N, C-alpha and C positions, 0 to 999 in steps of 0.2 A: 599269279605273281602279283607278288606288289608293287608298283612301280617304283621308279629309284632306288628301290632299297638296295644299300649300304652290306654288303655283303663281305665279310671277313676269311681267309683263307690263312688260316695257322698254320705255323709250320714247327718241326722239331726243332732246336739247335743243340748241339754238344760240344761246339767249341763257336771260334768267330772264324773260320771259314766257313763250316757249313751253315751259320748264319748268315753271310754275307752271302751264299750261294742258293738259300731259299728267298732271299731280297728276289737274287739278281733273277728269278724264275718264277717271280710271281706274289710269294706272300708278301700279307698286310700285316704280321706281325708274327712271331717266334717266342716259345716257351723254353726258359733255361732255369738254373737254379747251380749251383756250386754242392760238391759230393756229399756236406756234415744235415742238409736238412734237404736235399732232393732225392726223388724216388729214383735218379740213377747215380748212382755209386760208382761202376767200371766206366768206361770208355767217356768219360765228362772229364773234360779240362778246363771247367772254367775256375776261376778265383775271384775272388773278390774284383781283385784292379782287373783283368779281362772280362770281368763283367760288368765296368763301370764302362768299358773302352767300347765294347756291344751296346750299350744302352746309347752313348752317345754317338753312335754310329748310327742306329738306326730313326734317334730320332733326326740325325743331319737330313735324313732323305728321308721324312715326314715317315715310318715303321716305328712301331711299336713294340714290346718288351714285355713280358708278363714273366715273375721270378717266381717259380717254384716255390712251396717250403710246406710240402706233401708229404712227407714222412710219417704214420700214427708214432710218436713224441712218447719216451717214456721221461721219467723226472732227469736222466743226469742230462737229457736235451733242454729240457726247459730251462735248467739252472745255465745253459750258454746262450738261450734265444735271445734274451731281451738284446744284448748287445751286438747280435748278428742285425735283427730289427732294424738298430738305428745305423748299422751299417748301412744297410740295403736300403734305407729310407734316403741316405744322402748320394746314393746313385741316380734316386728320381725314375723306378721304374712306374710301369704305363699301369700294372697291377699285379697281385700275388695271388698265387693259386694256392689254399689250403684245405685238405680234407679234416684234418684233427680240431676238435672244438674247442679244447686246450691251448692248443699253437693261437688259434684264431682269437680269445680272450688274451693271451697273451698280447699279439698286435696292437689290438684294441688301446691297451693299455699305456702301448709304448707308441703307437703312431695314428695316431684316433683318424685319422682323415686318410687311412691307407684304402684304396681299390682291392676289395677281396671277389676274386672268384671259390667259389667251390668245387674241388677238383670230383674227379668222376670217381676216383675212391670211398669219397664217403656214401656213393651207389645212391643217390639221388632219385628217386624211379618210381615218384609219382610226384601229384600237385598240392598233395598237403605237405607233405617233405618241404616242396619246392618253396612255400608257402613258408614251412617254419624258419624255412633261411634266407630268406628275406626280413623279415622281421628280424633279424639279428644282424641287419644291415649287409649279406652278401649283394653286388650286386649285378654277379653272373652265376650261373649254376651250369655247370661242364654235365651232361647228364650221362648216368648209366650208362655199359653198350648194349644192355637189357632190354631199353627202354625203345617202344614199337616208333616206328612215324605216327602213328593213331594218339597214342599216347603224349605223344609230344605233342599233335595240335592240340590235345584234352589241354596239355598243361601249360601250353602257350594262351589260350583262349579264356582259361581265370586269370593269369597273370602274365596282364600285356605289358606291363613296365617292369617287368623280368628278362633281363636279355639270358638266349639258352646256345649253349654252344654244346655240340657231340663231333665224336671222334665218327670219322668219313672211311679213315681210310688206314691198316697193319694191324699189327697181330693183336690176334685176339686172345686173351688169357684164359685159360682151361678151370680158374677157380671165378665165383662170383668177382665179377670187377678188379679184379687182380687180389682180392685178400686171399693171398697161396701161402701156404705154409710147406710146400715141399721142401725148396731151397731149404727153408732153417730146416728139415728134418733130416735131410742128407748132410750137408757141411756148414750146417752152422750159420748160415749166409741170410740172412732177412727180406723176401722181397718186400715187404712191406716196412723198410727201411733204405729201402733203392738198390739191394745187393742181390736181385734173382739173379741163379745160375742157369735157369730155366732148365730145371730138371723134366719139362713136359716134351722135353723137346730130342729126349735122351732116346736108345735105341734098349727098348725092353724087350724079355725074352719068356717065355712062361713054362714053367715047368711042373710034370705032372707029380713030380714028386712033390712038391710043394705045397698042394691040391690038400686041404681038411676035408675029410668024407665023414657024412655021419648019417642020421635016419633022416635029416629035415632039410639038410642042403647041400649043396654043394659048389665052396667058392671056387671061383680060381684064383693063385696068386699070383704074381710077377714080379719081376726082380730086372734093374739097371744091370746095363753089365756094367764089371766095376766099382760094384759097389754091395755091399751087402747087407742092407733095407729090403726087408719083405712088406709088400705091400697085397691089400686082396685088391681083385676089382669089384665095385659092386657100382652095380646100375639101377635105378629107380626109376618112378611111372615120368621123369623128367626128361630120363637117358643119360649117359654116363659123362662126367665132367671132369674129365683127366683127360691127360694126352696131347699126342698133335694138334691144336685147331688151327684150320684156315686161315689166312688171311682176309678181314674185311677189306671188303670193297665196293662200295656206293656210289663210283662213277657216274652208272649209266641212271641213278636215283635224287644224283642234286638237286634236282631243281622240285622233286615231293619235298626234300628234308628243309627249303625254303621255304617251300608253302604253308609246312607243316608250323614254320616257326624259326626253324635256328638263325641264328646270326651270326654263328664261327664255327666254320667247316673245320674239323682239327684232323690232322693227319698225326698218326704217330714213328715215334724213330728216331730218339737221340741218338741212339747208337748205331745207326746206320750212315752207311757213306754220302760223299756229296755228287754221288750219282744219282741214289736213292732218292738224295732231294731231289735234282735236276728233276728227274724223269715222274718221281710222283708230283711234287709243288709243279711243275709245269703241266703236267696231265690237267690237273685239276682246274690249275687258272686259264686253261684255253676251254675247257667245257664251262665252267663257271659265265665263262665269255660268252658263250656260246647259247647256254642257257635264257642269258639275259638279253642278248640282240633278238630285236622284236623283228627286223627285217630277214629272219631268215626260217626260213618253213620248217616245218614242226620234222618233217622225213629228211631235209637239210640237217638239221641237228641230231636225228637219231643216228643218219648216217655216220658227218664227224665224229660224235661222241664215243661210236663202236670203234671206230677208227684207233681214237685214245684210248679205249680198253685194250684193246687188241697189242698196242704197245707194251702199257702196263701187263699183260699177259705172256706177250711172249720175249721179253726186252729186260724184266726187271727178275730176279730171282727173288723167289717166294714160298710159300707153302700150299699155292694152291686156294682161289680165291671165292668168298662168300657172304652173303648179303647180308649176317647177322642173324640179327633181330627182329630187324627194320621190320617185315612184316608179318612177322610173329609165329613164326616158321623155321623149321632148318635150328637155329639156333648154332650152335660148338657144334658144325661141319665138324668133321675130324679127318686128317689126311692120315690116312695107314698105311701107303704104300711109299713114302723115304720123309726123312727130314725139311724135306725141300724141294720143288721143279727144279729140275736140269734145264740151265739155260743157255742159249746157240751163243749169247753174245757178252762178253765181258768187256768189263769198265776197265780203261788202260790209260788215261791221264786226262787233265782238266784244264785249260786254257790260261794262263797266268797272264798274258798281256798278247793284244795282237800292234802293240804300237812301241816305239822306240828298241824296235828293234834293226840292228845293222840290217841292210838289205843282201843278201848274200848271192843275188841272180839280178841280173840284167833281164829277166822275164817279165816285162811288166802286166803280163797275165796273171802274174800268181804274188799272192801274199805271206807275208813269214808269218809265223803261225806261235810264239813259246808258248810249251806244252808241257807241265808235270809229270811224271810218269808214275800210274799205277800200274800194278801187275807187269804186263810188257808189252811192245810193240815193235811190229819188226816190218821191211820194206816188205811189199807184196802183200799187205795184210788188205782186206775190205774192211772201210773204215765208214760210221758213220760222227759226224760232230752235230751232238745236241744244243743249240740254240737256245739264248732265253726268247720266251715268243715260240717257242716250240717249230721252230724251222728246222729242219735239219737239211745237212750236205752231207752225199752218198761220194765216199769215191775212195782210190787204190791208192796206199805211200809207193812213193815211186822213189823219196829219197828222204832219208833222218839225218838233221846234221847238231852233232853236238853245240850246244848253245855257246859252251868255253870255246874251247879250243877251233871252232866251223869244220871240222874234221865230218866227212860222213862216214855214218854209224849204219850198220847193217839190222842191231837190234836194239833196243834200249829197255832196261829191267829198271820196276820200283826201288828194287835194293841200292842200286847204284844211285841214290837219291839223286840224280841227272832232270834238267830241263833242257828237253830237244829243241827243235826249229823244225818244224812242218810247210811242205808250200801248199799253200791251199787258192781252193778258186776266185776265193773273195771273205773279206776280215772279215775277224772270227772276234766274237765279243769275248773281252773278260768271262771266266766260270764259265763258260763252255766246255760241255763235257765230252769225252770222247769213247766209244765202243768200238771193240773192233769182235769180226766174226771168225768164231774158232772153229779151225776147219776140223 
């Protein structure tokens, strides 16, 4: 481990609330963009105005925002791009994430001093490609998910001045670095323009009557429920690249990623919930600090990181975890059993504030915590409150109070759009998330 090496934990941000949650739980930077030029059209609440607010907020707490302009542009996009770049320049982001050479040239023409990061969509998987992009003025390359740790090490050795970023957690695409056409084929919504409907997660049926038989082969035809299109399921020497890949999780290998030369550890999931962000960012922040703490023995580090891994494994919805291509084996391990793993815990609320709440009890041992409800919360529920710093309060709910009327409630539901007051044994900071054990 290089001494005092500054490692960036980079989080997704689909809106202001998610960005602030990510920062509260330890992210050094976030990536975000508006739908027109970003690879997240759906579940993306940013506008130019809210993006400015996000960047100003991040800079006020000494954090960074990278703006995504990473679609594969068509001529119609290029027509609008110069004006957009000039508006983005005025927002003062810390960098632009770009995949398309045409977009890159347009940025250079309209903002010559822009800091450009090469998107993973550009499929950079070798040192010669990385060198080429460096000569084009790219300051950081976000490597393809297909790159192994040993390949990262070689790229870093040959190009020591080039910043390297890599995904360490989140969804794996069924196509090479996300260049997928299934969504476009089924519903005319292009993944390469940020509008993927994730048909790789759909439930498919195999119909013998769809099989084509001849003397040379016997292909298997598959069909998604609710759709008419039929696909031939093909497997070649490297395996089958379609359908439901497990999610990447390299929590146990952060030290190896850093040693290989990665300076930014990236989390996938701009469409995910604030709970997902709190959990994933919180565990990875804790793991980074453990890895870099020279006062802790290797055995103790392993024990604590295994605990963090189990937290992600058992208390976050996922599709099963894989190390992906990091060690040159496995690759797209598929979850053939279901669309995702069943989780025994449900996200039920986020703390709005532990301050300025009028006390409704004279019990000095309790604190008043204002909570925005997601899903549902009931008296008698066994809950865990996850705090920034990954401290966890475990408790049983004895009382729920309507924050507006002061009246007691037996339960609260997200559809009511209510905030409630819970009594907690200690003060709970803003952005903390609450999960309940599902009975």
